[in-house]
Biopython code that builds the backbone (N, CA, C, O; Angstrom):
import numpy as np
from Bio.PDB.StructureBuilder import StructureBuilder

atoms = [
    (1, "MET", "N", (122.975, -1.475, 82.119)),
    (1, "MET", "CA", (123.433, -2.107, 81.168)),
    (1, "MET", "C", (122.786, -3.253, 80.724)),
    (1, "MET", "O", (122.450, -3.397, 79.548)),
    (2, "TYR", "N", (122.585, -4.098, 81.616)),
    (2, "TYR", "CA", (122.003, -5.453, 81.498)),
    (2, "TYR", "C", (120.468, -5.221, 80.986)),
    (2, "TYR", "O", (119.904, -5.988, 80.206)),
    (3, "GLN", "N", (119.901, -4.090, 81.522)),
    (3, "GLN", "CA", (118.409, -3.870, 81.123)),
    (3, "GLN", "C", (118.413, -3.470, 79.592)),
    (3, "GLN", "O", (117.496, -3.795, 78.837)),
    (4, "SER", "N", (119.454, -2.782, 79.216)),
    (4, "SER", "CA", (119.337, -2.441, 77.689)),
    (4, "SER", "C", (119.578, -3.636, 76.854)),
    (4, "SER", "O", (119.064, -3.746, 75.741)),
    (5, "ILE", "N", (120.402, -4.592, 77.404)),
    (5, "ILE", "CA", (120.671, -5.845, 76.558)),
    (5, "ILE", "C", (119.314, -6.757, 76.549)),
    (5, "ILE", "O", (118.925, -7.328, 75.530)),
    (6, "LEU", "N", (118.646, -6.823, 77.797)),
    (6, "LEU", "CA", (117.470, -7.516, 77.829)),
    (6, "LEU", "C", (116.359, -6.972, 76.880)),
    (6, "LEU", "O", (115.609, -7.735, 76.271)),
    (7, "LYS", "N", (116.287, -5.540, 76.781)),
    (7, "LYS", "CA", (115.343, -4.894, 76.051)),
    (7, "LYS", "C", (115.387, -5.126, 74.506)),
    (7, "LYS", "O", (114.420, -5.005, 73.753)),
    (8, "THR", "N", (116.599, -5.462, 74.166)),
    (8, "THR", "CA", (116.889, -5.749, 72.781)),
    (8, "THR", "C", (116.234, -7.246, 72.336)),
    (8, "THR", "O", (115.791, -7.464, 71.208)),
    (9, "VAL", "N", (116.257, -8.172, 73.365)),
    (9, "VAL", "CA", (115.694, -9.389, 73.162)),
    (9, "VAL", "C", (114.353, -9.248, 73.180)),
    (9, "VAL", "O", (113.726, -9.642, 72.197)),
    (10, "ASP", "N", (113.659, -8.665, 74.290)),
    (10, "ASP", "CA", (112.155, -8.438, 74.584)),
    (10, "ASP", "C", (111.945, -7.378, 75.280)),
    (10, "ASP", "O", (112.577, -7.164, 76.314)),
    (11, "ASP", "N", (110.996, -6.532, 74.800)),
    (11, "ASP", "CA", (110.555, -5.220, 75.432)),
    (11, "ASP", "C", (109.803, -5.401, 76.723)),
    (11, "ASP", "O", (109.744, -4.404, 77.443)),
    (12, "SER", "N", (109.191, -6.558, 77.158)),
    (12, "SER", "CA", (108.445, -6.858, 78.172)),
    (12, "SER", "C", (109.317, -7.145, 79.486)),
    (12, "SER", "O", (108.844, -6.958, 80.607)),
    (13, "ILE", "N", (110.353, -7.516, 79.319)),
    (13, "ILE", "CA", (111.365, -7.772, 80.368)),
    (13, "ILE", "C", (111.694, -6.677, 81.099)),
    (13, "ILE", "O", (112.089, -5.667, 80.518)),
    (14, "VAL", "N", (111.594, -6.716, 82.288)),
    (14, "VAL", "CA", (112.067, -5.652, 83.308)),
    (14, "VAL", "C", (113.113, -6.053, 84.185)),
    (14, "VAL", "O", (112.930, -7.116, 84.778)),
    (15, "PHE", "N", (114.230, -5.398, 84.407)),
    (15, "PHE", "CA", (115.379, -5.805, 85.262)),
    (15, "PHE", "C", (115.518, -4.835, 86.351)),
    (15, "PHE", "O", (115.923, -3.698, 86.110)),
    (16, "ASN", "N", (115.204, -5.218, 87.551)),
    (16, "ASN", "CA", (115.201, -4.512, 88.698)),
    (16, "ASN", "C", (116.431, -5.002, 89.758)),
    (16, "ASN", "O", (116.588, -6.166, 90.127)),
    (17, "VAL", "N", (117.105, -4.071, 90.082)),
    (17, "VAL", "CA", (118.253, -4.362, 91.143)),
    (17, "VAL", "C", (117.954, -3.642, 92.447)),
    (17, "VAL", "O", (117.662, -2.450, 92.540)),
    (18, "GLU", "N", (118.060, -4.501, 93.426)),
    (18, "GLU", "CA", (117.805, -4.011, 94.710)),
    (18, "GLU", "C", (119.303, -4.157, 95.554)),
    (18, "GLU", "O", (119.955, -5.198, 95.475)),
    (19, "THR", "N", (119.672, -3.207, 96.213)),
    (19, "THR", "CA", (120.836, -3.325, 97.012)),
    (19, "THR", "C", (120.447, -3.182, 98.485)),
    (19, "THR", "O", (119.755, -2.273, 98.944)),
    (20, "VAL", "N", (121.022, -4.272, 99.210)),
    (20, "VAL", "CA", (120.727, -4.252, 100.684)),
    (20, "VAL", "C", (122.003, -4.148, 101.432)),
    (20, "VAL", "O", (122.927, -4.910, 101.146)),
    (21, "PRO", "N", (122.118, -3.277, 102.351)),
    (21, "PRO", "CA", (123.406, -3.292, 103.085)),
    (21, "PRO", "C", (123.531, -4.562, 104.039)),
    (21, "PRO", "O", (122.553, -5.227, 104.379)),
    (22, "PHE", "N", (124.748, -4.810, 104.407)),
    (22, "PHE", "CA", (125.128, -5.831, 105.248)),
    (22, "PHE", "C", (124.484, -5.512, 106.686)),
    (22, "PHE", "O", (124.602, -4.374, 107.139)),
    (23, "PRO", "N", (123.820, -6.483, 107.387)),
    (23, "PRO", "CA", (123.273, -6.166, 108.739)),
    (23, "PRO", "C", (124.523, -5.715, 109.628)),
    (23, "PRO", "O", (125.655, -6.170, 109.461)),
    (24, "ILE", "N", (124.188, -4.786, 110.571)),
    (24, "ILE", "CA", (124.945, -4.251, 111.561)),
    (24, "ILE", "C", (125.134, -5.251, 112.872)),
    (24, "ILE", "O", (124.176, -5.411, 113.628)),
    (25, "PHE", "N", (126.186, -5.807, 113.078)),
    (25, "PHE", "CA", (126.290, -6.786, 114.087)),
    (25, "PHE", "C", (126.172, -6.056, 115.499)),
    (25, "PHE", "O", (126.498, -4.891, 115.728)),
    (26, "TYR", "N", (125.643, -6.971, 116.394)),
    (26, "TYR", "CA", (125.437, -6.541, 117.750)),
    (26, "TYR", "C", (126.724, -6.044, 118.553)),
    (26, "TYR", "O", (126.654, -5.223, 119.467)),
    (27, "VAL", "N", (127.874, -6.618, 118.122)),
    (27, "VAL", "CA", (129.108, -6.331, 118.708)),
    (27, "VAL", "C", (129.451, -4.863, 118.258)),
    (27, "VAL", "O", (129.844, -4.052, 119.097)),
    (28, "PHE", "N", (129.316, -4.551, 117.052)),
    (28, "PHE", "CA", (129.473, -3.102, 116.481)),
    (28, "PHE", "C", (128.655, -2.126, 117.020)),
    (28, "PHE", "O", (129.080, -1.004, 117.295)),
    (29, "GLU", "N", (127.326, -2.531, 117.217)),
    (29, "GLU", "CA", (126.382, -1.644, 117.811)),
    (29, "GLU", "C", (126.726, -1.233, 119.378)),
    (29, "GLU", "O", (126.525, -0.138, 119.903)),
    (30, "SER", "N", (127.289, -2.392, 119.962)),
    (30, "SER", "CA", (127.692, -2.080, 121.467)),
    (30, "SER", "C", (128.902, -1.392, 121.472)),
    (30, "SER", "O", (129.077, -0.695, 122.472)),
    (31, "ARG", "N", (129.805, -1.390, 120.618)),
    (31, "ARG", "CA", (131.013, -0.677, 120.572)),
    (31, "ARG", "C", (130.707, 0.903, 120.412)),
    (31, "ARG", "O", (131.181, 1.764, 121.153)),
    (32, "VAL", "N", (129.850, 1.141, 119.341)),
    (32, "VAL", "CA", (129.515, 2.464, 119.088)),
    (32, "VAL", "C", (128.785, 3.109, 120.413)),
    (32, "VAL", "O", (129.039, 4.253, 120.791)),
    (33, "ALA", "N", (127.970, 2.355, 120.989)),
    (33, "ALA", "CA", (127.336, 2.806, 122.315)),
    (33, "ALA", "C", (128.305, 3.157, 123.343)),
    (33, "ALA", "O", (128.309, 4.250, 123.909)),
    (34, "SER", "N", (129.239, 2.081, 123.607)),
    (34, "SER", "CA", (130.214, 2.211, 124.580)),
    (34, "SER", "C", (131.080, 3.542, 124.355)),
    (34, "SER", "O", (131.352, 4.333, 125.258)),
    (35, "GLY", "N", (131.487, 3.676, 122.962)),
    (35, "GLY", "CA", (132.357, 4.935, 122.459)),
    (35, "GLY", "C", (131.569, 6.190, 122.929)),
    (35, "GLY", "O", (132.094, 7.088, 123.588)),
    (36, "GLN", "N", (130.371, 6.183, 122.569)),
    (36, "GLN", "CA", (129.565, 7.479, 122.773)),
    (36, "GLN", "C", (129.425, 7.696, 124.401)),
    (36, "GLN", "O", (129.531, 8.842, 124.840)),
    (37, "ALA", "N", (129.208, 6.681, 125.219)),
    (37, "ALA", "CA", (129.265, 6.931, 126.600)),
    (37, "ALA", "C", (130.568, 7.210, 127.093)),
    (37, "ALA", "O", (130.618, 7.831, 128.155)),
    (38, "LEU", "N", (131.629, 6.884, 126.548)),
    (38, "LEU", "CA", (133.045, 7.416, 126.915)),
    (38, "LEU", "C", (133.080, 8.842, 126.752)),
    (38, "LEU", "O", (133.440, 9.599, 127.654)),
    (39, "ASP", "N", (132.673, 9.255, 125.495)),
    (39, "ASP", "CA", (132.804, 10.663, 125.037)),
    (39, "ASP", "C", (131.992, 11.407, 126.063)),
    (39, "ASP", "O", (132.458, 12.430, 126.565)),
    (40, "PHE", "N", (130.920, 11.000, 126.372)),
    (40, "PHE", "CA", (129.856, 11.961, 127.251)),
    (40, "PHE", "C", (130.604, 11.815, 128.671)),
    (40, "PHE", "O", (130.764, 12.839, 129.336)),
    (41, "ALA", "N", (131.027, 10.687, 129.114)),
    (41, "ALA", "CA", (131.640, 10.799, 130.472)),
    (41, "ALA", "C", (132.922, 11.755, 130.507)),
    (41, "ALA", "O", (133.133, 12.384, 131.544)),
    (42, "VAL", "N", (133.677, 11.873, 129.553)),
    (42, "VAL", "CA", (134.682, 12.644, 129.611)),
    (42, "VAL", "C", (134.434, 14.080, 129.442)),
    (42, "VAL", "O", (135.195, 14.911, 129.939)),
    (43, "LEU", "N", (133.444, 14.388, 128.791)),
    (43, "LEU", "CA", (132.866, 15.689, 128.530)),
    (43, "LEU", "C", (132.229, 16.228, 129.880)),
    (43, "LEU", "O", (132.459, 17.371, 130.275)),
    (44, "VAL", "N", (131.479, 15.406, 130.511)),
    (44, "VAL", "CA", (130.826, 15.748, 131.789)),
    (44, "VAL", "C", (131.709, 15.965, 132.879)),
    (44, "VAL", "O", (131.507, 16.789, 133.772)),
    (45, "SER", "N", (132.791, 15.137, 132.782)),
    (45, "SER", "CA", (133.951, 15.241, 133.880)),
    (45, "SER", "C", (134.717, 16.332, 133.799)),
    (45, "SER", "O", (135.109, 16.828, 134.855)),
    (46, "ILE", "N", (135.077, 16.912, 132.574)),
    (46, "ILE", "CA", (135.591, 18.096, 132.213)),
    (46, "ILE", "C", (134.691, 19.295, 132.839)),
    (46, "ILE", "O", (135.143, 20.119, 133.635)),
    (47, "ALA", "N", (133.483, 19.278, 132.411)),
    (47, "ALA", "CA", (132.581, 20.248, 132.799)),
    (47, "ALA", "C", (132.420, 20.400, 134.411)),
    (47, "ALA", "O", (132.312, 21.492, 134.970)),
    (48, "CYS", "N", (132.422, 19.287, 134.999)),
    (48, "CYS", "CA", (132.169, 19.234, 136.486)),
    (48, "CYS", "C", (133.580, 19.689, 137.005)),
    (48, "CYS", "O", (133.650, 20.283, 138.081)),
    (49, "ALA", "N", (134.674, 19.431, 136.286)),
    (49, "ALA", "CA", (136.027, 19.888, 136.990)),
    (49, "ALA", "C", (136.251, 21.377, 136.863)),
    (49, "ALA", "O", (137.088, 21.950, 137.560)),
    (50, "LEU", "N", (135.374, 22.111, 135.819)),
    (50, "LEU", "CA", (135.437, 23.594, 135.918)),
    (50, "LEU", "C", (134.600, 24.269, 136.984)),
    (50, "LEU", "O", (134.715, 25.479, 137.179)),
    (51, "ILE", "N", (133.802, 23.555, 137.645)),
    (51, "ILE", "CA", (132.874, 24.329, 138.661)),
    (51, "ILE", "C", (133.660, 24.688, 139.790)),
    (51, "ILE", "O", (133.374, 25.802, 140.229)),
    (52, "PRO", "N", (134.600, 24.061, 140.417)),
    (52, "PRO", "CA", (135.424, 24.604, 141.510)),
    (52, "PRO", "C", (136.222, 25.795, 141.120)),
    (52, "PRO", "O", (136.623, 26.596, 141.964)),
    (53, "CYS", "N", (136.493, 25.939, 139.639)),
    (53, "CYS", "CA", (137.276, 27.160, 139.255)),
    (53, "CYS", "C", (136.537, 28.365, 139.533)),
    (53, "CYS", "O", (137.158, 29.396, 139.789)),
    (54, "VAL", "N", (135.125, 28.345, 139.507)),
    (54, "VAL", "CA", (134.348, 29.469, 139.634)),
    (54, "VAL", "C", (134.293, 29.810, 141.012)),
    (54, "VAL", "O", (134.173, 30.995, 141.321)),
    (55, "ILE", "N", (134.366, 28.917, 141.884)),
    (55, "ILE", "CA", (134.202, 29.254, 143.442)),
    (55, "ILE", "C", (135.662, 29.772, 143.837)),
    (55, "ILE", "O", (135.758, 30.696, 144.645)),
    (56, "ILE", "N", (136.698, 29.238, 143.326)),
    (56, "ILE", "CA", (138.106, 29.498, 143.676)),
    (56, "ILE", "C", (138.397, 31.092, 143.037)),
    (56, "ILE", "O", (139.006, 31.983, 143.629)),
    (57, "SER", "N", (137.887, 31.166, 141.893)),
    (57, "SER", "CA", (138.063, 32.704, 141.374)),
    (57, "SER", "C", (137.274, 33.728, 142.316)),
    (57, "SER", "O", (137.743, 34.841, 142.550)),
    (58, "TYR", "N", (136.119, 33.322, 142.816)),
    (58, "TYR", "CA", (135.454, 34.288, 143.742)),
    (58, "TYR", "C", (136.270, 34.560, 144.987)),
    (58, "TYR", "O", (136.366, 35.706, 145.425)),
    (59, "ILE", "N", (136.860, 33.523, 145.566)),
    (59, "ILE", "CA", (137.669, 33.333, 146.812)),
    (59, "ILE", "C", (138.858, 34.304, 146.515)),
    (59, "ILE", "O", (139.108, 35.134, 147.389)),
    (60, "ILE", "N", (139.561, 34.295, 145.469)),
    (60, "ILE", "CA", (140.710, 35.090, 145.139)),
    (60, "ILE", "C", (140.136, 36.502, 144.955)),
    (60, "ILE", "O", (140.713, 37.410, 145.553)),
    (61, "LYS", "N", (139.118, 36.778, 144.232)),
    (61, "LYS", "CA", (138.763, 38.219, 144.091)),
    (61, "LYS", "C", (138.213, 38.702, 145.540)),
    (61, "LYS", "O", (138.348, 39.889, 145.836)),
    (62, "GLU", "N", (137.598, 37.807, 146.446)),
    (62, "GLU", "CA", (137.109, 38.327, 147.635)),
    (62, "GLU", "C", (138.356, 38.767, 148.520)),
    (62, "GLU", "O", (138.319, 39.764, 149.241)),
    (63, "ARG", "N", (139.528, 37.885, 148.393)),
    (63, "ARG", "CA", (140.799, 38.051, 149.118)),
    (63, "ARG", "C", (141.528, 39.434, 148.702)),
    (63, "ARG", "O", (142.014, 40.173, 149.558)),
    (64, "GLU", "N", (141.563, 39.717, 147.357)),
    (64, "GLU", "CA", (142.130, 40.757, 146.798)),
    (64, "GLU", "C", (141.293, 42.021, 147.289)),
    (64, "GLU", "O", (141.892, 42.975, 147.786)),
    (65, "MET", "N", (140.044, 42.027, 147.162)),
    (65, "MET", "CA", (139.193, 43.216, 147.614)),
    (65, "MET", "C", (139.028, 43.381, 149.046)),
    (65, "MET", "O", (138.574, 44.432, 149.499)),
    (66, "GLN", "N", (139.355, 42.443, 149.762)),
    (66, "GLN", "CA", (139.246, 42.472, 151.292)),
    (66, "GLN", "C", (137.812, 42.676, 151.743)),
    (66, "GLN", "O", (137.485, 43.503, 152.594)),
    (67, "LEU", "N", (136.881, 41.764, 151.032)),
    (67, "LEU", "CA", (135.605, 41.859, 151.215)),
    (67, "LEU", "C", (135.059, 41.446, 152.762)),
    (67, "LEU", "O", (134.211, 42.001, 153.459)),
    (68, "LYS", "N", (135.900, 40.227, 153.022)),
    (68, "LYS", "CA", (135.592, 39.692, 154.597)),
    (68, "LYS", "C", (135.825, 40.811, 155.626)),
    (68, "LYS", "O", (135.009, 41.051, 156.515)),
    (69, "HIS", "N", (136.911, 41.444, 155.473)),
    (69, "HIS", "CA", (137.228, 42.587, 156.273)),
    (69, "HIS", "C", (136.158, 43.700, 156.351)),
    (69, "HIS", "O", (135.799, 44.224, 157.405)),
    (70, "MET", "N", (135.687, 44.006, 155.116)),
    (70, "MET", "CA", (134.736, 45.194, 155.024)),
    (70, "MET", "C", (133.357, 44.638, 155.684)),
    (70, "MET", "O", (132.720, 45.414, 156.395)),
    (71, "GLN", "N", (132.930, 43.458, 155.493)),
    (71, "GLN", "CA", (131.738, 42.995, 156.067)),
    (71, "GLN", "C", (132.123, 42.858, 157.565)),
    (71, "GLN", "O", (131.249, 43.166, 158.375)),
    (72, "MET", "N", (133.193, 42.479, 157.980)),
    (72, "MET", "CA", (133.254, 42.268, 159.500)),
    (72, "MET", "C", (133.119, 43.724, 160.129)),
    (72, "MET", "O", (132.403, 43.920, 161.111)),
    (73, "SER", "N", (133.810, 44.682, 159.540)),
    (73, "SER", "CA", (133.795, 45.946, 160.256)),
    (73, "SER", "C", (132.477, 46.653, 159.908)),
    (73, "SER", "O", (132.291, 47.784, 160.356)),
    (74, "SER", "N", (131.507, 46.034, 159.105)),
    (74, "SER", "CA", (130.403, 46.538, 159.003)),
    (74, "SER", "C", (129.253, 46.031, 160.008)),
    (74, "SER", "O", (128.150, 46.568, 160.107)),
    (75, "GLY", "N", (129.666, 44.970, 160.697)),
    (75, "GLY", "CA", (128.850, 44.339, 161.549)),
    (75, "GLY", "C", (128.392, 43.121, 161.337)),
    (75, "GLY", "O", (127.640, 42.701, 162.216)),
    (76, "VAL", "N", (128.677, 42.198, 160.163)),
    (76, "VAL", "CA", (128.265, 40.927, 159.881)),
    (76, "VAL", "C", (129.128, 40.059, 160.755)),
    (76, "VAL", "O", (130.354, 40.146, 160.830)),
    (77, "SER", "N", (128.274, 39.117, 161.485)),
    (77, "SER", "CA", (128.790, 38.294, 162.361)),
    (77, "SER", "C", (129.697, 37.238, 161.564)),
    (77, "SER", "O", (129.553, 37.137, 160.346)),
    (78, "LEU", "N", (130.663, 36.424, 162.275)),
    (78, "LEU", "CA", (131.420, 35.647, 161.607)),
    (78, "LEU", "C", (130.719, 34.188, 161.009)),
    (78, "LEU", "O", (130.964, 33.691, 159.909)),
    (79, "PRO", "N", (129.816, 33.671, 162.008)),
    (79, "PRO", "CA", (129.068, 32.552, 161.366)),
    (79, "PRO", "C", (128.112, 32.977, 160.281)),
    (79, "PRO", "O", (127.927, 32.203, 159.342)),
    (80, "ALA", "N", (127.499, 34.113, 160.322)),
    (80, "ALA", "CA", (126.650, 34.530, 159.161)),
    (80, "ALA", "C", (127.520, 34.468, 157.883)),
    (80, "ALA", "O", (127.210, 33.806, 156.892)),
    (81, "TYR", "N", (128.564, 35.170, 157.992)),
    (81, "TYR", "CA", (129.548, 35.360, 156.738)),
    (81, "TYR", "C", (129.906, 33.881, 156.379)),
    (81, "TYR", "O", (129.876, 33.646, 155.171)),
    (82, "TRP", "N", (130.218, 32.909, 157.144)),
    (82, "TRP", "CA", (130.647, 31.727, 156.597)),
    (82, "TRP", "C", (129.422, 30.770, 156.206)),
    (82, "TRP", "O", (129.577, 29.858, 155.394)),
    (83, "ILE", "N", (128.320, 31.002, 156.766)),
    (83, "ILE", "CA", (127.204, 30.259, 156.379)),
    (83, "ILE", "C", (126.690, 30.647, 154.993)),
    (83, "ILE", "O", (126.364, 29.835, 154.128)),
    (84, "SER", "N", (126.653, 32.006, 154.873)),
    (84, "SER", "CA", (126.331, 32.574, 153.550)),
    (84, "SER", "C", (127.298, 31.998, 152.471)),
    (84, "SER", "O", (126.827, 31.567, 151.419)),
    (85, "ASN", "N", (128.465, 31.983, 152.676)),
    (85, "ASN", "CA", (129.397, 31.561, 151.717)),
    (85, "ASN", "C", (129.132, 30.107, 151.350)),
    (85, "ASN", "O", (129.133, 29.646, 150.209)),
    (86, "LEU", "N", (128.903, 29.448, 152.494)),
    (86, "LEU", "CA", (128.628, 27.930, 152.405)),
    (86, "LEU", "C", (127.393, 27.766, 151.355)),
    (86, "LEU", "O", (127.419, 27.046, 150.357)),
    (87, "ILE", "N", (126.406, 28.505, 151.745)),
    (87, "ILE", "CA", (125.142, 28.271, 150.990)),
    (87, "ILE", "C", (125.340, 28.791, 149.500)),
    (87, "ILE", "O", (124.742, 28.211, 148.594)),
    (88, "SER", "N", (126.129, 29.821, 149.244)),
    (88, "SER", "CA", (126.160, 30.260, 147.897)),
    (88, "SER", "C", (127.228, 29.210, 147.040)),
    (88, "SER", "O", (127.111, 29.029, 145.828)),
    (89, "ASP", "N", (128.213, 28.597, 147.823)),
    (89, "ASP", "CA", (129.032, 27.402, 147.169)),
    (89, "ASP", "C", (128.229, 26.306, 146.915)),
    (89, "ASP", "O", (128.370, 25.671, 145.870)),
    (90, "ILE", "N", (127.357, 25.991, 147.791)),
    (90, "ILE", "CA", (126.513, 24.765, 147.569)),
    (90, "ILE", "C", (125.527, 24.979, 146.208)),
    (90, "ILE", "O", (125.211, 24.082, 145.427)),
    (91, "ILE", "N", (125.143, 26.332, 146.130)),
    (91, "ILE", "CA", (124.280, 26.636, 144.944)),
    (91, "ILE", "C", (125.020, 26.641, 143.663)),
    (91, "ILE", "O", (124.461, 26.182, 142.667)),
    (92, "LYS", "N", (126.327, 27.154, 143.584)),
    (92, "LYS", "CA", (127.065, 27.156, 142.603)),
    (92, "LYS", "C", (127.611, 25.812, 142.211)),
    (92, "LYS", "O", (128.074, 25.645, 141.082)),
    (93, "THR", "N", (127.572, 24.793, 143.153)),
    (93, "THR", "CA", (128.171, 23.444, 142.834)),
    (93, "THR", "C", (126.882, 22.533, 142.321)),
    (93, "THR", "O", (126.910, 21.833, 141.309)),
    (94, "TYR", "N", (125.754, 22.676, 143.209)),
    (94, "TYR", "CA", (124.613, 21.627, 142.842)),
    (94, "TYR", "C", (123.755, 22.052, 141.692)),
    (94, "TYR", "O", (123.147, 21.218, 141.020)),
    (95, "PHE", "N", (123.699, 23.307, 141.460)),
    (95, "PHE", "CA", (122.815, 23.700, 140.330)),
    (95, "PHE", "C", (123.402, 23.106, 139.026)),
    (95, "PHE", "O", (122.687, 22.329, 138.394)),
    (96, "PRO", "N", (124.666, 23.410, 138.558)),
    (96, "PRO", "CA", (125.197, 22.819, 137.516)),
    (96, "PRO", "C", (125.072, 21.313, 137.276)),
    (96, "PRO", "O", (124.805, 20.781, 136.199)),
    (97, "ILE", "N", (125.321, 20.672, 138.514)),
    (97, "ILE", "CA", (125.204, 19.255, 138.446)),
    (97, "ILE", "C", (123.735, 18.853, 138.257)),
    (97, "ILE", "O", (123.514, 17.918, 137.487)),
    (98, "CYS", "N", (122.756, 19.425, 138.843)),
    (98, "CYS", "CA", (121.400, 19.118, 138.519)),
    (98, "CYS", "C", (121.084, 19.353, 137.131)),
    (98, "CYS", "O", (120.382, 18.516, 136.565)),
    (99, "VAL", "N", (121.486, 20.342, 136.506)),
    (99, "VAL", "CA", (121.347, 20.672, 135.162)),
    (99, "VAL", "C", (121.790, 19.465, 134.189)),
    (99, "VAL", "O", (121.144, 19.052, 133.225)),
    (100, "ILE", "N", (123.039, 18.988, 134.652)),
    (100, "ILE", "CA", (123.649, 18.101, 133.885)),
    (100, "ILE", "C", (122.805, 16.754, 133.999)),
    (100, "ILE", "O", (122.523, 16.138, 132.972)),
    (101, "LEU", "N", (122.420, 16.316, 135.204)),
    (101, "LEU", "CA", (121.740, 15.237, 135.355)),
    (101, "LEU", "C", (120.262, 15.348, 134.588)),
    (101, "LEU", "O", (119.747, 14.370, 134.045)),
    (102, "LEU", "N", (119.773, 16.405, 134.610)),
    (102, "LEU", "CA", (118.388, 16.661, 134.119)),
    (102, "LEU", "C", (118.478, 16.533, 132.476)),
    (102, "LEU", "O", (117.613, 16.038, 131.753)),
    (103, "LEU", "N", (119.652, 17.063, 132.091)),
    (103, "LEU", "CA", (119.892, 16.988, 130.522)),
    (103, "LEU", "C", (120.066, 15.484, 130.074)),
    (103, "LEU", "O", (119.611, 15.015, 129.030)),
    (104, "THR", "N", (120.771, 14.823, 130.996)),
    (104, "THR", "CA", (121.223, 13.392, 130.797)),
    (104, "THR", "C", (119.951, 12.537, 130.722)),
    (104, "THR", "O", (119.818, 11.643, 129.886)),
    (105, "VAL", "N", (118.945, 12.879, 131.711)),
    (105, "VAL", "CA", (117.632, 12.101, 131.683)),
    (105, "VAL", "C", (116.755, 12.535, 130.530)),
    (105, "VAL", "O", (116.166, 11.691, 129.855)),
    (106, "ILE", "N", (116.651, 13.862, 130.282)),
    (106, "ILE", "CA", (115.961, 14.212, 129.118)),
    (106, "ILE", "C", (116.225, 13.690, 127.786)),
    (106, "ILE", "O", (115.324, 13.252, 127.070)),
    (107, "PHE", "N", (117.602, 13.737, 127.401)),
    (107, "PHE", "CA", (118.118, 13.395, 126.126)),
    (107, "PHE", "C", (118.494, 11.924, 126.102)),
    (107, "PHE", "O", (118.962, 11.481, 125.053)),
    (108, "ASP", "N", (118.332, 11.085, 127.192)),
    (108, "ASP", "CA", (118.693, 9.785, 127.224)),
    (108, "ASP", "C", (120.268, 9.392, 126.965)),
    (108, "ASP", "O", (120.607, 8.620, 126.068)),
    (109, "LEU", "N", (120.969, 9.877, 127.658)),
    (109, "LEU", "CA", (122.476, 9.810, 127.233)),
    (109, "LEU", "C", (122.982, 8.958, 128.000)),
    (109, "LEU", "O", (124.177, 8.679, 127.910)),
]
sb = StructureBuilder()
sb.init_structure("model")
sb.init_model(0)
sb.init_chain("A")
sb.init_seg("    ")
for serial, (resi, resn, name, xyz) in enumerate(atoms, 1):
    if name == "N":
        sb.init_residue(resn, " ", resi, " ")
    sb.init_atom(name, np.array(xyz, "f"), 0.0, 1.0, " ", f" {name:<3s}", serial, name[0])
structure = sb.get_structure()
């Protein structure tokens, strides 16, 4: 509107408007960063809480199907049975945690 008024006075006048947003204060930036960190921590803790559910569901399935009894009657020794269960539980636990840590480092979260 102002540009059209100025053009009626003189055609050589150019009226330019620039809008610049207010600067973001450091306090607001730190609050956004801490909020994102809190969201990430909550989601990762929920994901890590679901890992034991996988192990427990396998234990329940093993109890229902009596797999330990079948393996003992097939000749598997008791230490070999428990060591294999321990190794599989460690893999089921540490593999997702390593993936979470790797993705955290890759995406700088």
